[in-house]
C-alpha positions as a Markdown table, in Angstrom:
| # | Residue | x | y | z |
|---|---|---|---|---|
| 1 | Unk | -32.5 | -96.9 | 94.3 |
| 2 | Unk | -35.5 | -94.6 | 94.5 |
| 3 | Unk | -36.9 | -93.1 | 91.3 |
| 4 | Unk | -35.4 | -89.7 | 90.5 |
| 5 | Unk | -32.3 | -90.1 | 92.7 |
| 6 | Unk | -28.9 | -91.0 | 91.6 |
| 7 | Unk | -25.6 | -91.7 | 93.2 |
| 8 | Unk | -23.1 | -88.9 | 92.9 |
| 9 | Unk | -19.5 | -89.9 | 93.7 |
| 10 | Unk | -17.8 | -87.9 | 96.4 |
| 11 | Unk | -15.4 | -86.1 | 94.1 |
| 12 | Unk | -18.3 | -84.8 | 92.0 |
| 13 | Unk | -20.4 | -83.5 | 94.9 |
| 14 | Unk | -21.2 | -79.8 | 95.0 |
| 15 | Unk | -19.4 | -77.4 | 97.4 |
| 16 | Unk | -20.8 | -76.8 | 100.8 |
| 17 | Unk | -23.5 | -74.2 | 101.1 |
| 18 | Unk | -22.0 | -70.8 | 100.7 |
| 19 | Unk | -18.9 | -72.3 | 99.1 |
| 20 | Unk | -17.9 | -72.0 | 95.5 |
| 21 | Unk | -16.4 | -75.0 | 93.8 |
| 22 | Unk | -14.9 | -72.7 | 91.1 |
| 23 | Unk | -13.0 | -70.8 | 93.8 |
| 24 | Unk | -11.6 | -74.1 | 95.0 |
| 25 | Unk | -10.4 | -74.9 | 91.5 |
| 26 | Unk | -8.7 | -71.6 | 91.2 |
| 27 | Unk | -6.8 | -72.2 | 94.5 |
| 28 | Unk | -6.0 | -75.9 | 94.2 |
| 29 | Unk | -5.9 | -76.5 | 90.5 |
| 30 | Unk | -3.2 | -78.8 | 89.1 |
| 31 | Unk | -3.0 | -76.5 | 86.1 |
| 32 | Unk | -1.0 | -73.7 | 87.6 |
| 33 | Unk | 0.3 | -72.0 | 90.7 |
| 34 | Unk | -1.2 | -68.6 | 90.1 |
| 35 | Unk | 0.1 | -65.2 | 91.3 |
| 36 | Unk | -2.3 | -63.7 | 93.9 |
| 37 | Unk | -4.8 | -61.3 | 92.2 |
| 38 | Unk | -3.7 | -62.1 | 88.7 |
| 39 | Unk | -7.2 | -61.7 | 87.2 |
| 40 | Unk | -7.8 | -58.4 | 89.0 |
| 41 | Unk | -4.9 | -56.7 | 87.2 |
| 42 | Unk | -6.1 | -53.7 | 85.2 |
| 43 | Unk | -4.0 | -54.4 | 82.1 |
| 44 | Unk | -4.5 | -57.3 | 79.7 |
| 45 | Unk | -0.7 | -57.5 | 79.0 |
| 46 | Unk | 0.1 | -57.8 | 82.8 |
| 47 | Unk | -2.5 | -60.6 | 83.1 |
| 48 | Unk | -1.0 | -62.4 | 80.2 |
| 49 | Unk | 2.6 | -62.0 | 81.4 |
| 50 | Unk | 1.7 | -63.3 | 84.9 |
| 51 | Unk | -0.1 | -66.3 | 83.5 |
| 52 | Unk | 2.8 | -67.1 | 81.2 |
| 53 | Unk | 5.3 | -66.8 | 84.0 |
| 54 | Unk | 3.1 | -69.0 | 86.3 |
| 55 | Unk | 2.7 | -71.6 | 83.6 |
| 56 | Unk | 6.4 | -71.8 | 82.8 |
| 57 | Unk | 7.3 | -72.1 | 86.5 |
| 58 | Unk | 4.6 | -74.4 | 87.6 |
| 59 | Unk | 5.6 | -78.0 | 88.3 |
| 60 | Unk | 2.0 | -79.1 | 89.0 |
| 61 | Unk | 0.7 | -78.5 | 85.5 |
| 62 | Unk | -0.3 | -81.6 | 83.4 |
| 63 | Unk | -0.2 | -79.9 | 79.9 |
| 64 | Unk | 2.2 | -77.5 | 78.2 |
| 65 | Unk | 2.6 | -74.0 | 79.5 |
| 66 | Unk | 0.5 | -72.4 | 76.7 |
| 67 | Unk | -2.4 | -74.8 | 77.2 |
| 68 | Unk | -2.3 | -74.5 | 81.0 |
| 69 | Unk | -2.3 | -70.7 | 80.9 |
| 70 | Unk | -5.0 | -70.4 | 78.3 |
| 71 | Unk | -7.2 | -73.0 | 80.0 |
| 72 | Unk | -7.0 | -71.1 | 83.3 |
| 73 | Unk | -7.9 | -67.8 | 81.7 |
| 74 | Unk | -10.8 | -69.3 | 79.8 |
| 75 | Unk | -12.0 | -71.1 | 82.9 |
| 76 | Unk | -12.0 | -67.8 | 84.8 |
| 77 | Unk | -13.9 | -66.0 | 82.0 |
| 78 | Unk | -16.4 | -68.8 | 81.7 |
| 79 | Unk | -17.0 | -69.0 | 85.5 |
| 80 | Unk | -17.5 | -65.3 | 85.7 |
| 81 | Unk | -20.2 | -65.5 | 83.0 |
| 82 | Unk | -22.7 | -62.8 | 83.1 |
| 83 | Unk | -21.5 | -61.5 | 86.5 |
| 84 | Unk | -18.4 | -60.0 | 84.9 |
| 85 | Unk | -18.8 | -56.4 | 83.8 |
| 86 | Unk | -18.4 | -55.9 | 80.1 |
| 87 | Unk | -15.2 | -53.9 | 80.5 |
| 88 | Unk | -13.6 | -56.6 | 82.6 |
| 89 | Unk | -14.6 | -59.3 | 80.2 |
| 90 | Unk | -13.1 | -57.2 | 77.4 |
| 91 | Unk | -9.8 | -56.9 | 79.2 |
| 92 | Unk | -9.7 | -60.6 | 79.8 |
| 93 | Unk | -10.4 | -61.4 | 76.2 |
| 94 | Unk | -7.6 | -59.0 | 75.3 |
| 95 | Unk | -5.4 | -61.0 | 77.7 |
| 96 | Unk | -6.2 | -64.1 | 75.7 |
| 97 | Unk | -4.9 | -62.4 | 72.5 |
| 98 | Unk | -1.8 | -61.2 | 74.4 |
| 99 | Unk | -1.2 | -64.6 | 75.7 |
| 100 | Unk | -1.3 | -66.1 | 72.2 |
| 101 | Unk | 1.2 | -63.4 | 71.1 |
| 102 | Unk | 3.6 | -64.1 | 74.0 |
| 103 | Unk | 3.7 | -67.8 | 73.2 |
| 104 | Unk | 4.1 | -67.1 | 69.5 |
| 105 | Unk | 0.7 | -68.6 | 68.6 |
| 106 | Unk | -0.9 | -65.6 | 66.9 |
């Protein structure tokens, strides 16, 4: 093997140019079957209710409903990073608090 190169297994390779691996995760994740546009909802409570509903209905999730819903929300926030406007990030953080409340974890 040449110096400086390393083998990257196929399942860990980056998305094709112009493609976003995080978008693929959101669409094909085993965590949840998400409602279309859930993270675009203007209200934190609506986002939390949708995630809760999706987590409870999903047959593809590997963890419990609370963990799956919170993981997907956290993933979305983290992948948005600095590209998310401050107001949007604030709404998503409020959705986390609302999700905790809906699951009785507050």
